[in-house]
C-alpha positions in Angstrom: 38.7 55.6 63.6 39.2 52.1 65.2 42.8 52.1 64.1 43.4 55.5 65.8 41.7 54.3 69.0 43.7 51.0 68.9 47.0 52.8 68.5 46.1 55.2 71.3 45.3 52.3 73.6 48.5 50.6 72.8 50.5 53.8 73.4 48.8 54.3 76.8 49.6 50.7 77.8 53.3 51.0 77.0 54.0 54.6 78.0 54.2 53.7 81.7 55.1 50.1 82.4 57.3 48.4 84.9 60.3 46.5 83.5 63.4 44.7 84.7 65.4 46.0 81.8 65.4 49.4 80.1 63.1 49.7 77.1 64.8 50.5 73.8 63.3 53.4 72.0 63.4 55.8 75.0 65.4 58.9 74.7 67.1 58.7 78.1 67.7 56.7 81.3 67.4 58.8 84.4 66.9 58.8 88.2 64.1 60.6 89.9 65.8 61.8 93.1 63.0 63.3 95.0 60.5 66.1 95.4 61.4 69.8 95.1 60.3 71.5 98.3 61.8 74.9 97.5 59.5 77.9 97.6 59.8 80.1 94.5 57.7 81.0 91.5 59.1 78.3 89.3 59.9 75.6 91.9 58.0 72.5 93.0 57.4 69.2 91.4 60.2 66.5 91.2 63.9 66.5 90.7 65.5 64.2 88.1 69.0 63.5 87.0 69.5 62.6 83.3 73.1 61.7 82.7 75.1 64.3 84.5 72.4 67.0 84.2 69.8 67.9 86.8 66.2 69.0 85.9 62.8 69.6 87.5 59.4 68.4 86.3 55.9 69.0 87.5 54.3 65.6 87.4 54.5 62.1 86.0 52.4 61.3 82.9 48.8 60.9 83.8 48.6 57.1 83.1 51.7 56.4 85.3 51.3 54.7 88.7 54.6 55.6 90.2 55.3 55.2 93.9 56.5 58.7 94.5 57.0 58.1 98.2 60.2 56.1 97.8 63.2 57.6 96.0 65.4 57.2 94.0 63.3 55.8 91.1 65.2 54.6 88.1 63.4 55.3 84.8 63.6 55.3 81.1 61.8 58.3 79.5 61.1 60.5 76.6 61.1 64.2 77.5 61.5 67.7 76.2 62.6 71.1 77.7 60.0 73.7 78.5 62.0 76.6 80.2 64.8 77.5 82.6 62.7 79.4 85.2 63.9 78.7 88.8 67.0 76.9 90.0 67.1 74.2 87.4 65.8 73.7 83.8 62.3 72.3 83.6 61.2 69.4 81.4 58.0 67.7 80.5 58.0 63.9 80.6 56.2 62.6 77.5 56.4 58.9 78.4 58.1 56.9 81.1 58.8 53.4 82.2 60.0 52.4 85.7 63.1 50.2 85.7 63.3 47.7 88.5 
């Protein structure tokens, strides 16, 4: 049980850290471009560009302390698709690191 708790603590510490260089082991580098203010059933949250593709996501991982008042925000992240409802495909961010 101690091993599981230790691994969980380590994962929480590294899943949202600030860094001057991108972390290896993350699926993608991306830019959070701003909030989505559109009014529709599947809208809201934040807009993110991963490569040349644009997505929406609801929120940052719970343990992240991201200054979401200043955009753009360069990040490295692990993520997965959840649906395509609304204007853009929606993703869930599993872990994220802010790149300074």
